RODO-2510 file (C-alpha; in nm, 4 decimals, decimal comma):
residues 325
     n   res          X          Y          Z
     1     m    -9,0570    -3,4537     0,1452
     2     v    -8,7045    -3,3281     0,2093
     3     a    -8,4605    -3,3733    -0,0744
     4     p    -8,1400    -3,5600     0,0149
     5     l    -7,8290    -3,3532     0,0673
     6     p    -7,5861    -3,3563    -0,2256
     7     t    -7,2697    -3,5566    -0,1811
     8     t    -6,9829    -3,3195    -0,1042
     9     p    -6,6435    -3,3581     0,0531
    10     e    -6,8034    -3,2386     0,3772
    11     t    -7,0848    -3,4958     0,3804
    12     k    -6,9224    -3,8121     0,2437
    13     s    -6,8368    -4,0978     0,4797
    14     p    -6,5186    -4,0480     0,6813
    15     h    -6,2085    -4,2419     0,5843
    16     r    -6,1486    -4,5716     0,7659
    17     a    -5,8241    -4,7573     0,8295
    18     g    -5,7231    -5,0555     1,0405
    19     y    -5,5692    -5,4013     1,0659
    20     v    -5,7290    -5,7310     0,9619
    21     a    -5,5644    -6,0676     1,0355
    22     l    -5,6143    -6,3736     0,8159
    23     c    -5,5861    -6,6875     1,0313
    24     g    -5,6606    -7,0576     1,0119
    25     r    -5,5076    -7,3968     0,9512
    26     p    -5,2408    -7,4442     0,6830
    27     n    -5,3570    -7,4469     0,3215
    28     v    -5,7038    -7,2977     0,3790
    29     g    -5,6409    -7,0165     0,1299
    30     k    -5,5112    -6,7258     0,3396
    31     s    -5,2477    -6,6106     0,0919
    32     t    -5,4803    -6,6527    -0,2055
    33     l    -5,7452    -6,4452    -0,0294
    34     l    -5,4967    -6,1716     0,0576
    35     n    -5,3823    -6,1533    -0,3049
    36     a    -5,7428    -6,1279    -0,4228
    37     l    -5,8218    -5,8445    -0,1798
    38     v    -5,5062    -5,6482    -0,2596
    39     g    -5,5285    -5,7149    -0,6313
    40     a    -5,1645    -5,8274    -0,6655
    41     e    -4,9657    -6,1491    -0,6244
    42     l    -4,8004    -6,0452    -0,2993
    43     a    -4,8048    -6,3664    -0,0987
    44     i    -4,6702    -6,6905    -0,2417
    45     a    -4,9133    -6,9807    -0,2510
    46     s    -4,8870    -7,3491    -0,3318
    47     s    -5,1004    -7,6598    -0,3027
    48     q    -4,8827    -7,7784    -0,0137
    49     p    -4,9506    -7,6743     0,3464
    50     q    -4,7215    -7,4509     0,5549
    51     t    -4,5929    -7,2576     0,2548
    52     t    -4,6271    -6,9286     0,4455
    53     r    -4,3631    -6,8954     0,7184
    54     q    -4,3690    -6,5276     0,8098
    55     r    -4,6207    -6,2527     0,8551
    56     l    -4,6813    -6,0317     0,5547
    57     l    -4,8786    -5,7079     0,5511
    58     g    -5,0744    -5,6400     0,2337
    59     m    -5,2401    -5,3008     0,1890
    60     w    -5,5879    -5,2851     0,0353
    61     s    -5,6358    -4,9126    -0,0233
    62     t    -5,9183    -4,7166    -0,1844
    63     d    -6,0256    -4,3522    -0,1576
    64     e    -6,2522    -4,4519     0,1327
    65     i    -6,0566    -4,7140     0,3273
    66     q    -5,7234    -4,8743     0,3956
    67     a    -5,7260    -5,2298     0,5302
    68     i    -5,3856    -5,3599     0,6369
    69     l    -5,4216    -5,7339     0,5811
    70     v    -5,1988    -5,9552     0,7950
    71     d    -5,1255    -6,2838     0,6186
    72     t    -5,0163    -6,5357     0,8818
    73     p    -4,8683    -6,8870     0,8756
    74     g    -5,1114    -7,1734     0,9255
    75     i    -5,1828    -7,2702     1,2850
    76     h    -5,0797    -7,6331     1,3299
    77     r    -4,9262    -7,8730     1,5784
    78     a    -4,5707    -7,7488     1,6203
    79     r    -4,2935    -8,0043     1,6576
    80     s    -3,9739    -7,8338     1,5397
    81     a    -3,8344    -7,4924     1,6294
    82     l    -3,9386    -7,3674     1,2848
    83     n    -4,2958    -7,4903     1,3347
    84     r    -4,3167    -7,3243     1,6749
    85     y    -4,1896    -7,0010     1,5216
    86     m    -4,4590    -7,0183     1,2508
    87     v    -4,7428    -7,0734     1,4987
    88     d    -4,6107    -6,7901     1,7156
    89     e    -4,6035    -6,5697     1,4058
    90     a    -4,9692    -6,6502     1,3402
    91     v    -5,0851    -6,5681     1,6933
    92     r    -4,8749    -6,2507     1,7069
    93     g    -5,0167    -6,1466     1,3715
    94     a    -5,3731    -6,1793     1,5027
    95     s    -5,3030    -5,9768     1,8163
    96     d    -5,4066    -5,6130     1,8373
    97     v    -5,6057    -5,6040     1,5122
    98     d    -5,9515    -5,4665     1,4409
    99     l    -6,0894    -5,7854     1,2862
   100     v    -5,9804    -6,1478     1,2592
   101     l    -6,0845    -6,3408     0,9515
   102     f    -6,0811    -6,7065     1,0548
   103     l    -6,0589    -6,9164     0,7389
   104     a    -6,1935    -7,2690     0,7115
   105     e    -6,2012    -7,4420     0,3757
   106     a    -6,5237    -7,5889     0,2460
   107     p    -6,5153    -7,9688     0,2637
   108     v    -6,5669    -8,1811    -0,0451
   109     l    -6,9311    -8,2866    -0,0239
   110     e    -7,0855    -8,5486    -0,2503
   111     d    -7,4461    -8,5360    -0,1376
   112     q    -7,6785    -8,4341     0,1455
   113     t    -7,5812    -8,7395     0,3515
   114     t    -7,2106    -8,6493     0,3541
   115     a    -7,2985    -8,2878     0,4245
   116     e    -7,5081    -8,3802     0,7280
   117     a    -7,2408    -8,6198     0,8570
   118     w    -6,9555    -8,3701     0,8284
   119     t    -6,7945    -8,2409     1,1493
   120     p    -6,5059    -7,9957     1,2031
   121     g    -6,1664    -8,1617     1,2390
   122     e    -5,9371    -8,1382     1,5385
   123     g    -5,6974    -7,9118     1,3519
   124     a    -5,9652    -7,6538     1,2757
   125     l    -6,0879    -7,6615     1,6356
   126     a    -5,7354    -7,6124     1,7701
   127     a    -5,6718    -7,3239     1,5296
   128     l    -5,9933    -7,1522     1,6363
   129     e    -5,9072    -7,2032     2,0023
   130     a    -5,5715    -7,0322     1,9434
   131     v    -5,7391    -6,7065     1,8338
   132     a    -6,0742    -6,7222     2,0154
   133     g    -5,9428    -6,5393     2,3214
   134     l    -5,8148    -6,2374     2,1279
   135     r    -5,9908    -5,9059     2,1765
   136     a    -6,0907    -5,8525     1,8135
   137     p    -6,4194    -5,9757     1,6659
   138     i    -6,3839    -6,2863     1,4506
   139     a    -6,5577    -6,3366     1,1174
   140     l    -6,5737    -6,6909     0,9805
   141     v    -6,4712    -6,7102     0,6144
   142     i    -6,5479    -7,0415     0,4447
   143     t    -6,3098    -7,0641     0,1497
   144     k    -6,3003    -7,2631    -0,1760
   145     v    -6,6801    -7,2881    -0,1986
   146     d    -6,6521    -7,3066    -0,5774
   147     r    -6,5556    -7,6730    -0,5500
   148     i    -6,9067    -7,7572    -0,4243
   149     a    -7,1440    -7,7795    -0,7189
   150     e    -7,4610    -7,7675    -0,5088
   151     r    -7,4264    -7,4706    -0,2733
   152     s    -7,7171    -7,5852    -0,0540
   153     l    -7,4895    -7,8654     0,0709
   154     l    -7,2961    -7,5959     0,2573
   155     l    -7,5871    -7,5174     0,4890
   156     p    -7,5207    -7,8003     0,7421
   157     v    -7,1501    -7,7142     0,7363
   158     i    -7,2192    -7,3474     0,8034
   159     a    -7,4575    -7,4348     1,0849
   160     k    -7,2019    -7,6575     1,2603
   161     l    -6,9182    -7,4087     1,2233
   162     a    -7,1340    -7,1177     1,3398
   163     r    -7,2030    -7,2970     1,6682
   164     l    -6,8310    -7,3050     1,7542
   165     h    -6,8014    -6,9345     1,8303
   166     d    -6,9997    -6,6120     1,8389
   167     f    -6,8770    -6,5029     1,4958
   168     a    -6,9294    -6,1465     1,3776
   169     a    -7,0322    -6,2885     1,0381
   170     v    -7,0198    -6,6083     0,8353
   171     l    -6,9003    -6,5499     0,4795
   172     p    -6,8681    -6,8217     0,2103
   173     v    -6,6181    -6,7119    -0,0569
   174     a    -6,4177    -6,8336    -0,3542
   175     a    -6,1231    -6,5992    -0,3970
   176     t    -6,0245    -6,7387    -0,7372
   177     t    -6,3687    -6,6733    -0,8909
   178     g    -6,4727    -6,3684    -0,6879
   179     e    -6,7767    -6,5348    -0,5354
   180     g    -6,8700    -6,3754    -0,2025
   181     m    -6,5868    -6,1225    -0,2180
   182     e    -6,8142    -5,8179    -0,2264
   183     a    -6,9799    -5,9234     0,0990
   184     l    -6,6385    -5,9918     0,2527
   185     r    -6,5116    -5,6471     0,1556
   186     a    -6,8198    -5,4897     0,3087
   187     e    -6,7671    -5,6814     0,6341
   188     i    -6,4030    -5,5754     0,6525
   189     t    -6,4960    -5,2123     0,5909
   190     r    -6,7601    -5,2262     0,8643
   191     h    -6,4988    -5,3108     1,1274
   192     l    -6,2345    -5,0553     1,0321
   193     p    -6,2183    -4,7567     1,2689
   194     e    -6,2408    -4,4045     1,1336
   195     g    -5,9012    -4,2535     1,0664
   196     p    -5,6468    -4,1596     0,8022
   197     a    -5,4455    -4,4083     0,5991
   198     l    -5,1672    -4,5702     0,8007
   199     y    -4,9455    -4,6360     0,4985
   200     d    -4,8882    -4,4616     0,1681
   201     p    -5,1923    -4,5559    -0,0456
   202     e    -4,9547    -4,6563    -0,3265
   203     q    -4,7742    -4,9052    -0,1009
   204     l    -4,8818    -5,2685    -0,1393
   205     s    -4,6670    -5,4446     0,1222
   206     d    -4,4534    -5,3852     0,4304
   207     r    -4,1806    -5,6117     0,2898
   208     d    -3,9035    -5,4885     0,0630
   209     l    -3,8251    -5,6259    -0,2824
   210     r    -3,5300    -5,8215    -0,1468
   211     w    -3,7704    -6,0246     0,0734
   212     h    -4,0158    -6,0780    -0,2124
   213     a    -3,7343    -6,2053    -0,4353
   214     g    -3,6487    -6,4710    -0,1773
   215     e    -4,0134    -6,5706    -0,1504
   216     r    -4,0356    -6,6302    -0,5269
   217     v    -3,7454    -6,8711    -0,4959
   218     r    -3,9219    -7,0540    -0,2125
   219     e    -4,2396    -7,0717    -0,4187
   220     a    -4,0486    -7,2340    -0,7052
   221     i    -3,8877    -7,4768    -0,4596
   222     f    -4,2324    -7,5920    -0,3483
   223     r    -4,3259    -7,6397    -0,7117
   224     f    -4,0300    -7,8537    -0,8166
   225     l    -3,9059    -8,0389    -0,5079
   226     g    -4,1880    -8,2744    -0,4221
   227     e    -4,3579    -8,3268    -0,0876
   228     e    -4,0993    -8,3138     0,1920
   229     l    -3,7794    -8,1445     0,0774
   230     p    -3,9214    -7,7872     0,0540
   231     y    -3,9765    -7,7878     0,4303
   232     s    -3,6014    -7,8358     0,4808
   233     c    -3,5165    -7,5450     0,2508
   234     a    -3,4651    -7,1808     0,3382
   235     v    -3,3641    -6,8939     0,1117
   236     t    -3,1440    -6,5975     0,1936
   237     v    -3,0869    -6,3130    -0,0514
   238     e    -2,7183    -6,2297    -0,0383
   239     s    -2,7331    -5,9263    -0,2669
   240     y    -3,0004    -5,7292    -0,4478
   241     r    -2,9236    -5,4520    -0,6947
   242     e    -3,1503    -5,2422    -0,9134
   243     q    -2,9788    -5,1654    -1,2421
   244     q    -3,1071    -4,8470    -1,4028
   245     r    -3,0106    -4,8813    -1,7698
   246     p    -3,1628    -5,0988    -1,8883
   247     p    -3,3941    -5,1402    -1,5857
   248     k    -3,3155    -5,4768    -1,4310
   249     d    -3,2933    -5,6431    -1,0887
   250     i    -2,9809    -5,8480    -1,0194
   251     v    -3,0368    -6,0949    -0,7357
   252     r    -2,7973    -6,3433    -0,5781
   253     a    -2,9508    -6,5897    -0,3331
   254     t    -2,8628    -6,9037    -0,1414
   255     v    -3,0848    -7,2070    -0,0939
   256     h    -3,0097    -7,3657     0,2438
   257     v    -3,0743    -7,7357     0,3073
   258     e    -3,0255    -7,9357     0,6273
   259     r    -2,8242    -8,2361     0,5072
   260     e    -2,5573    -8,3157     0,2491
   261     s    -2,7868    -8,5726     0,0866
   262     q    -3,0395    -8,2966     0,0096
   263     k    -2,8006    -8,0759    -0,1841
   264     p    -2,7825    -8,2903    -0,5019
   265     m    -3,1618    -8,3254    -0,4938
   266     v    -3,2004    -7,9474    -0,5120
   267     i    -2,9384    -7,9170    -0,7855
   268     g    -3,0708    -8,2088    -0,9890
   269     k    -2,9006    -8,4156    -1,2559
   270     g    -2,6758    -8,1878    -1,4557
   271     g    -2,8176    -7,8889    -1,2679
   272     q    -3,1618    -7,9324    -1,4240
   273     t    -3,3658    -7,8799    -1,1076
   274     i    -3,1878    -7,5675    -0,9848
   275     r    -3,2182    -7,4193    -1,3341
   276     k    -3,5952    -7,4783    -1,3289
   277     i    -3,6211    -7,3202    -0,9860
   278     s    -3,4130    -7,0206    -1,0954
   279     s    -3,6013    -6,9698    -1,4221
   280     t    -3,9451    -6,9938    -1,2590
   281     a    -3,8519    -6,7626    -0,9717
   282     r    -3,6936    -6,5123    -1,2085
   283     e    -4,0052    -6,4965    -1,4251
   284     a    -4,2331    -6,4628    -1,1225
   285     f    -4,0270    -6,1828    -0,9718
   286     a    -4,0069    -5,9994    -1,3056
   287     a    -4,3868    -6,0195    -1,3339
   288     f    -4,4144    -5,8820    -0,9791
   289     t    -4,1830    -5,5840    -1,0349
   290     g    -4,2451    -5,5169    -1,4034
   291     r    -3,8698    -5,5248    -1,4700
   292     a    -3,6296    -5,7835    -1,6075
   293     c    -3,4411    -5,9927    -1,3537
   294     d    -3,1133    -6,1817    -1,3410
   295     l    -3,1203    -6,4427    -1,0632
   296     f    -2,8176    -6,6426    -0,9481
   297     l    -2,8675    -6,9305    -0,7022
   298     t    -2,6255    -7,1375    -0,4981
   299     v    -2,7043    -7,4283    -0,2656
   300     k    -2,5512    -7,4586     0,0809
   301     v    -2,5827    -7,7099     0,3645
   302     t    -2,6794    -7,5405     0,6940
   303     r    -2,7138    -7,8426     0,9175
   304     n    -3,0337    -7,8821     1,1199
   305     w    -3,1376    -7,5200     1,0710
   306     t    -3,5096    -7,5988     1,1319
   307     r    -3,4217    -7,7277     1,4814
   308     e    -3,1742    -7,4631     1,5964
   309     p    -3,3273    -7,1238     1,6896
   310     e    -2,9933    -6,9435     1,6490
   311     l    -2,9525    -7,0753     1,2947
   312     m    -3,3124    -6,9813     1,2195
   313     k    -3,2389    -6,6227     1,3241
   314     k    -2,9419    -6,6100     1,0871
   315     l    -3,1717    -6,7218     0,8054
   316     g    -3,4281    -6,4524     0,8864
   317     y    -3,6745    -6,6449     1,1018
   318     h    -3,6945    -6,4438     1,4201
   319     q    -3,9427    -6,2246     1,6001
   320     p    -3,9315    -5,8713     1,4580
   321     v    -3,7663    -5,5935     1,6558
   322     g    -4,0306    -5,4478     1,8859
   323     g    -4,1653    -5,7788     2,0130
   324     d    -4,5328    -5,8147     1,9307
   325     s    -4,5462    -5,5224     1,6915
***
């Protein structure tokens, strides 16, 4: 019997690095999954759909691999210019990657009868159709499985979803509890090509702190402004300064709304709502950076910005320089 070779720098597995897109309908858990894989609260998440508007790269780096995770907006029926931009962002984000993770949330199942009767919705089918023609293999990730007490109820769901496409793998996960995450990490690693790291291993995101500050404001807006108003709000960071002594970030940002009637709703009676938004965003950004933060918000009416592509560009919603890169 031949003894195995000792593990040495010459015999260990070669380093792997590549791009992995997270795609699916709105609110299926893409941002939550990205945060769980990276191990940091990079992408904002809320219980409301279409929170993510722009692509975000999150770097999951170890000594053996670097997976550049592309968090994309939810694929949905686009009616406004902003919605069309978001869907385009999702499809562009899934182009030219090494693996697509197509996310579909586990349905709420009461018993075997409801499990057997379940069928995929039109939205999920349309989202899958949007990415099915891409060159990369697609792995089906069924999210939020922790909300199903009896896991065997998932079997009919998995069987029906698996028939929709020749998936590279079918992976049930719960990002908030860690269930299934080890298998998902192994599947991602399997698809990464051999090669050196593409980003500094210490880097977590392709976005700068100025962008992340604006996202924390948007996250707070979704928390405090009900069902519809957040979709009419955009945030631009007018200035961002890192104070050295004591270490502190000083951020000035503008919340844009579409109509005059929306402005007092964002401000709130006596300024209560805007103070809540500012306080929550400030705390979230300070937790993200590890430094104190002073955040100053103003509210401005930018009429019909979700419908006017030129206004959207001024607010930061435009295709990046380089086209599909």
